[in-house]
N, C-alpha and C positions, 0 to 999 in steps of 0.2 A: 210567328208573324208579329211584327212590332206594331204598337199602338197607332203610330202614324200611318201605317198601311191599311188600317181598317177604315172603311167608309160606311156611312149610314146606308142601309139597304143591301150590304154584302150578305150573301147567304152561303150556307154549307149544309150538306147532307150526307148521310151515311146509312147504309142498310146493314143489318146484322140479324142473326137468328137467335132467339131465346132458347138456349140449350138447357135440357133437363139438368145436366150436370151442374151448370151455373146456379140454377135455382136451389138445387140440393146443397151446394157448397154454401150459398148465401144463407139458407136456413141453418146450417150447422154453425157457421161463423157468428151469426146474430142471435141465434136461439129462437128465431121466429119459425117454429116448426108447425104452424097452422096447417092442418091436413088438406086444406083447399089447395096449398102449394105442393105438397109432398106425397100425398096418398091418392092415387088414381082411382081406386074404388070409392073412397069417400067423395072425391070431387066429381065423379060421374053422377052421383045422386044429388048434387047441389044444383042451384039455379044456373050455374055456369056450364054444367055438363062435362066438365073436364078440369084438369089442373091448370091453374093460372099462376103467372109470375107475381112476386112481390112487387108492388109499385115502386118501392124505394130501390130495388134492384135495376129497374128500368131507368130511374134517375141516375144510378151508378154508371150505366152505359153512357148516359148523357155527360156525366162528369168526366168520364175518360176522353170523350171527344173534345171537350172543352180544354182539358189539360194536356192532351197529346196531339191534337190535330188542328182545332180551330177555336181560339186563336193559337193554342199550342202550349208547349212547355214554358213555365214561368207564370202562367195565368193563375190568378188566385180566385177561387169561386167563393164569393162573399155572401150571396143571398139567392134563394130559389123560392118562388111561388109556383105552385102546381095544383092544377085541378085533375084528379083522376076520373076520367069520363067513361072509359070502356076497359073491360078486362083484356089483358093480353095472355094468350095461351102459350104453354110450354110447347116449343117447336115452331112457334109463329115468327114470321119474318117481320121486323119492324123497320121503320125509316125514321132516323133522328134528323130533325130540321132545325137550324139555328138561323136567325137573321139579326143583323145589328140594328138596333132601334135608335139608340142615343149614345152620345159620347160626352164625357166631361173632361176637357183638356187639362184643367187645373189639377185634377186628382187622378188623371189617367184611368178613368173607370169607364166601362162600357155596359149598357143595358142591352140584353139580347131577348128576343122571343125564343122559347124553347118548346118544340112540339115533337111528340112521338106518335107516329101514325101506324095503325095496324095494316097487315098486308092487303086488306080490302078497302084501304083508303080512309077509313074512319080515324078520327083523332082519339088516341087513347089517353094522352096526357097533354094538356095545354097549360103553358106557363110562361114565365119570365125570370131571367137571372141577372144578377149584377155581378160584374167581373172587375178585378183590379188587374192592370196591365203594367204596374210600375216596374216590375221586374224584367220587362221585355225591352 
């Protein structure tokens, strides 16, 4: 999508499932092998009662949407502010929601709200991102 095609108020959403394999691969790649993410027996005894996803993995799903779908290829992810509000469990369906909030025509930058919802509708992550669309 070209910068000129984006309008303030435009929205995009995508649903996906947080797969165990994704969490395990992320733990292996990053070295974040916190047992709350990878060990079911440990996680069952925690305050969460089960394995939860890494918050940064969830932002990785968001990054994939920004870079591949909306706005799409050529988008440069410049900044992300995020509040981690609720845990997302392994196997849980999430909904990634993006809304265009501001445009800077001179720099071809876009500020978007970024939210990830749990399958029960609660907000797991609430944030805002700055994108450069000079390459589009």
